[in-house]
C-alpha positions in Angstrom: 101.0 170.6 128.3 101.6 167.2 126.6 98.5 165.8 127.9 96.4 168.6 126.8 98.0 168.6 123.3 97.2 164.9 123.0 93.5 165.4 123.9 93.4 168.2 121.5 94.9 166.1 118.6 92.3 163.3 119.4 89.3 165.7 119.3 90.6 167.1 116.0 91.1 163.7 114.5 87.5 162.7 115.7 86.1 165.8 114.3 87.9 165.4 110.9 86.4 161.6 110.6 83.0 162.9 111.7 82.9 165.8 109.1 84.6 164.4 106.3 83.8 160.7 106.3 87.3 159.8 105.4 89.4 157.4 107.4 92.1 159.3 109.3 93.9 157.1 111.5 96.5 159.2 113.0 97.3 162.8 113.3 100.4 164.3 114.9 102.3 167.7 115.0 106.0 168.1 115.2 108.9 170.2 114.2 108.6 168.8 110.6 104.8 169.8 110.3 101.8 167.6 110.2 101.7 163.8 109.8 98.6 162.2 108.7 97.6 158.7 107.7 94.6 158.8 105.3 93.2 156.5 102.7 96.2 154.2 102.9 98.7 156.8 102.5 101.1 158.3 105.3 101.3 162.2 104.4 103.9 164.4 105.8 105.0 167.9 105.2 108.9 168.5 105.7 110.4 171.9 106.0 113.4 170.7 103.8 113.6 171.1 100.2 113.0 168.4 97.8 116.5 167.4 97.0 117.4 166.8 100.5 114.3 164.7 101.3 114.8 162.7 98.1 118.4 161.9 99.0 117.3 160.8 102.7 114.4 158.7 101.0 116.6 157.0 98.8 119.1 156.2 101.8 116.2 155.2 103.9 114.9 152.7 101.3 118.5 151.2 100.8 119.0 150.9 104.5 115.7 149.1 104.8 117.0 146.7 102.3 114.2 147.3 99.9 114.9 146.8 96.2 114.4 150.1 94.2 112.5 149.5 91.0 112.0 153.1 90.0 113.7 156.5 91.2 113.4 159.8 89.4 113.4 163.5 90.5 113.1 166.8 88.7 112.8 170.3 90.4 109.2 170.0 91.6 108.6 166.3 92.2 110.2 162.8 92.8 109.1 159.3 93.0 110.8 156.2 94.6 109.2 153.0 94.0 110.7 149.8 95.7 109.7 146.1 96.7 110.3 144.6 100.0 111.1 141.1 100.8 107.3 140.1 100.6 107.1 141.7 97.2 104.9 144.5 98.3 105.2 147.7 96.3 106.2 150.7 98.3 105.6 154.1 96.7 107.1 157.2 98.0 105.9 160.4 96.2 107.7 163.9 96.8 106.4 167.3 95.8 107.8 170.6 96.2 105.6 173.4 97.3 105.9 177.1 96.3 106.7 177.9 99.8 109.7 175.5 100.0 108.7 172.6 102.2 108.2 169.2 100.7 105.1 167.0 100.6 105.8 163.4 101.3 103.3 160.5 100.7 104.1 157.0 101.4 102.1 154.0 100.5 102.8 150.3 101.2 101.0 147.7 99.2 97.6 148.1 97.7 95.6 149.2 100.6 98.4 150.7 102.7 100.0 149.9 106.1 100.1 152.6 108.6 102.8 150.8 110.8 105.2 150.0 107.9 104.7 153.6 106.5 105.7 154.9 109.9 108.7 152.7 109.8 109.8 154.0 106.5 109.0 157.5 107.5 111.1 157.3 110.8 114.1 156.1 108.6 113.7 159.1 106.1 113.4 161.6 109.2 116.5 160.0 110.8 118.5 160.4 107.6 117.3 164.1 107.3 118.3 165.0 110.8 121.7 163.3 110.5 
């Protein structure tokens, strides 16, 4: 079943690139929803509410030893901006949806870094699942 799912995901990703013309580097599905890397941003939909995701995000940034330069939250959105040891700007945006889940967007640097965005998301996910 896993091999078939992987093939289906690859076909869908290829189709998305061909039809939309945008850069879609990775698509995956899991219990948390869809994870996509597009145009320099790692985008995830988490089933948890914005407060829980925000706390997990702040904890992840601190655990990764990034320096937080901005951190704000209200009932419908949140934003955490930090700098890493190479002085790259890391921007994490959260948006509550009417249905309850939280949209997460992670960008590292000006152009984005899929690898580093995935590291940050993995730490956020780890904090949520504790």
